[in-house]
C-alpha positions in Angstrom: 0.5 -15.4 8.3 2.9 -18.4 8.6 4.5 -17.9 5.1 7.9 -16.3 5.1 9.2 -14.9 1.8 12.8 -15.7 0.8 15.5 -13.6 -0.8 14.1 -10.5 -2.5 10.5 -11.7 -2.5 7.7 -9.6 -1.1 4.1 -10.7 -0.3 1.5 -8.0 -1.2 -2.3 -7.7 -1.1 -3.5 -5.9 -4.2 -6.2 -3.4 -4.0 -9.6 -4.7 -5.2 -10.4 -4.0 -8.8 -12.9 -1.3 -9.7 -16.3 -2.8 -10.4 -17.8 0.4 -11.8 -16.6 3.2 -14.1 -16.6 6.8 -12.9 -20.0 7.2 -14.6 -21.5 4.3 -12.6 -21.5 1.6 -15.4 -20.8 -1.9 -14.0 -17.7 -3.5 -15.6 -18.2 -7.2 -16.6 -15.9 -9.8 -15.0 -14.0 -10.3 -18.3 -13.2 -6.5 -18.4 -11.8 -6.2 -14.9 -8.1 -5.6 -14.6 -5.9 -6.0 -11.6 -5.0 -2.8 -9.9 -1.3 -1.8 -9.8 -1.6 -0.5 -6.2 -0.9 -2.9 -3.3 -0.1 -3.1 0.4 3.0 -4.9 1.6 2.2 -7.7 3.9 5.7 -9.4 4.4 9.2 -8.7 3.1 11.9 -11.2 2.5 15.4 -10.8 4.0 16.9 -9.5 0.7 19.3 -11.0 -1.9 22.7 -12.4 -1.1 25.5 -10.2 -2.6 28.8 -11.5 -3.9 30.3 -10.6 -0.5 27.8 -13.1 1.1 25.8 -10.2 2.7 22.1 -9.5 2.5 21.0 -6.4 0.6 18.1 -4.9 2.5 14.7 -4.2 0.9 13.5 -0.6 1.4 10.0 -1.7 2.2 8.2 -2.8 5.4 4.8 -4.3 6.1 2.0 -1.7 5.7 3.8 0.3 3.0 1.7 1.1 -0.1 3.4 0.3 -3.4 2.9 0.6 -7.2 3.6 -2.6 -9.1 4.5 -3.2 -12.7 1.7 -4.5 -14.9 1.6 -8.3 -14.8 3.8 -8.4 -11.7 3.6 -11.2 -9.2 2.5 -14.8 -8.8 -1.0 -15.2 -7.2 -1.2 -17.3 -4.1 -4.3 -18.2 -2.1 -3.9 -18.4 1.7 -6.9 -18.9 4.0 -9.3 -17.7 1.3 -7.4 -14.5 0.5 -5.5 -13.9 -2.8 -2.0 -12.6 -2.1 0.7 -12.0 -4.7 4.4 -12.9 -4.5 6.4 -10.2 -6.2 10.1 -9.7 -6.7 11.7 -6.4 -5.5 12.4 -5.5 -9.1 8.6 -5.6 -9.9 7.9 -2.8 -7.4 8.0 0.5 -9.3 7.4 3.0 -6.5 6.4 3.5 -2.9 3.2 5.4 -2.5 3.5 8.1 0.1 0.1 8.8 1.5 -0.4 12.5 2.3 -0.8 13.1 6.0 -4.2 14.3 7.0 -4.3 17.8 8.3 -6.1 18.1 11.6 -8.3 21.2 12.0 -7.5 23.1 15.2 -10.4 24.5 17.1 -10.9 28.2 16.8 -9.4 30.2 19.7 -10.0 33.9 19.9 -6.6 34.6 21.4 -4.8 34.3 24.7 -7.5 36.3 26.5 -10.1 33.7 26.0 -13.6 34.3 24.8 -16.3 36.3 26.5 -19.9 35.5 25.8 -21.7 38.5 24.5 -18.7 40.7 24.7 -17.3 42.5 21.7 -13.9 43.8 20.7 
């Protein structure tokens, strides 16, 4: 993406809206609402403080965030709708739980013996 956000602006890609209810009923286009969850695509350098220094934004590309309702300005770029949001419109960072990997079963340090019992 060749667009660079300025100051405390963040470019996000909102999650697609739900097209069906949990019961499987299709929601008509006029009833679809934008989701509040989004993925950060690019982050601006931060606001200039009174001391002429940049305040950093605590987000980086790939972070998942929760936006305030009505946040952002829509922008089309190469056929994809992105949103320009201010840092103040980001309510929370979503921490995805790490997936637990299942370890293979080991019968102990002695190894397994086929057909043998304990």
